[in-house]
N, C-alpha and C positions, 0 to 999 in steps of 0.2 A: 879750132872749131868753136863757134859761139853758140851757146844754148840759150834760147829765149825762154823766159819763164814769165808767167803771168802773176801779178802780185796776188798774194793770198788775202782772202777776205778777213778783216778783223773780226775777232770773236765778239759777239754782241753781249753774251752773258758773262758777267764777271763773278768770280767766286766771292762770296761774301760770308761773314760769320752768321751763324743761325740766329735768328730773332727768337725771343721768348715765344713758346707756343708753336714753333715751327718744327714739328716733329715729322719728317718726311718718311723716314724708314722706322716703322714701329715694331716693337716686339710683339709678335702675334699672340703669344700666350697672354700677355697683359692686355692686349687689345680685346681679345675675346672676353676677358674677365671684366671689362669696363661695363658691360650690361648687367652685372650682378652687383649687389649692394657691397659697400666697402667691408661691412662686418663679415659677409660670406666670403669675400675674397681673402681677407686677413686669416680666416680660419682654413681656407684651402691651401695657402702657400706652405704651411709646415707639412702637409701631406705631400705635396709635390717635391719639396726639398728631400724628404726621406726616400721617396720613390726614385728620384733622379740619382741620389747618392748610392742606393742599393744597386741600381742598374749599372752605374759607372764602375762599382767595385766588381760586380759579376762580369762585365764585359772586359774590364782590365785583366782579370784573372785568366780570361780566354785569349788575351794577347791582342785584341783589336784596339790598338792605341788611338786611332782617330775617332772611333766611335765612343770609346770611354772618355776621352778628353772632352767630347761634346756634352756628354752627360755631367761631367764636372762643371762645365760652364753653365748648363741648365740649372744645376743645383745652386750655383752662385747667383745666377739671375733671379731665381725664385727667392732666395734670401734678401737680395737687394730690393725686389719687388715688395716683399713683406715689410721690410723696414720703411721703405718709401711710402707704402700705402698707409701705414700707421702714422706717419708724419705728414701725410698730404703732399708729398713731393712727386713730380712727374717721374714716371719710370716706364717709358714705352720705347726707348731707343738705346743704342749703345752710348750715345752722348749723354743720356740721362743717367745711365749706370756710371759713367766716368764722373759725372757731377756729384752723384750720390757718394761715391768713394772719396771725393775731394772734400765734401761737406763733413762726412764721418771722420775723416783724417783730422780735420781742423778741430772738430768737437772732442775727439778722443786724445788729441795731441799726439798722435801716432800716425806714421805714414803708411797707409794702406795701399797706395798707388803701386809700389813695387810688387806687392802680392797679387794685386788685381792684373797687373801686366802679365804675369805668369798664367793667369786664368785665361786672358785674351789670347795668349800664345797657343793654349791648348784648343781654343775655339778656332783659331786660324788653321791649326794643324788638321782639323776635321775636313776642311775644304782642300787642303794642298798636301797633306801627308809628308811633311818634311822633317819631323823630328825623329832623332835616333831614339832607341829605348833609353839610353843613358840621360839624354836631355829631357825626354818625356817624363821620366821619373823625377827629375829635379823640378820641373814645373808642377808636376802633380803634387809633390810634397808642399810647395809653396802655396798651391791652391788649397790644399787641405788645412793649412794654417789659417788662410783667409776665411775659409768656410767656418772653422772653429771660433774665430773672433766674431764673425757675423752672427753665428748661432748664439753665442753668449750675449751679444748686444740685443738680439731679438728676444731672447728669454728674459733679460732684465726689463725690457720695455713691456713685455706681456705681463709680468708680475707687478709692475709699477701701477699704483692706483690711477684711475682715469679722471 
């Protein structure tokens, strides 16, 4: 038996690397903050960081791993936003966050990427709930290390003369 098939249409759009300024999926928290002054945004981020961390710990104690993982992600994103805001770097997308982590790694001469990958894993778990408690805890511990490193960096930058 012969099956006739019609040739499939070639895809017209080709995947391409993102060009500078092409932020298609923007972080909504940062996007909303764009309308306020940089000084106000810089002051607001530390409040968000503490809020998200407190919520993460509370939810974690209740055993809701996907929800607590998302709060750890939000705390990390708020830290990255605060650092990027201070340095006038873009911070509106996942790609921006990855680039911030790469720049900070180069400046600190310390690889932050593996720690950030753990945080991204917690974020993905929010949507798909695939992590066992054992693996969740491992990713959580690495995320807390990243949060402490970023907090220290942010504190140093806030104390530095402008």
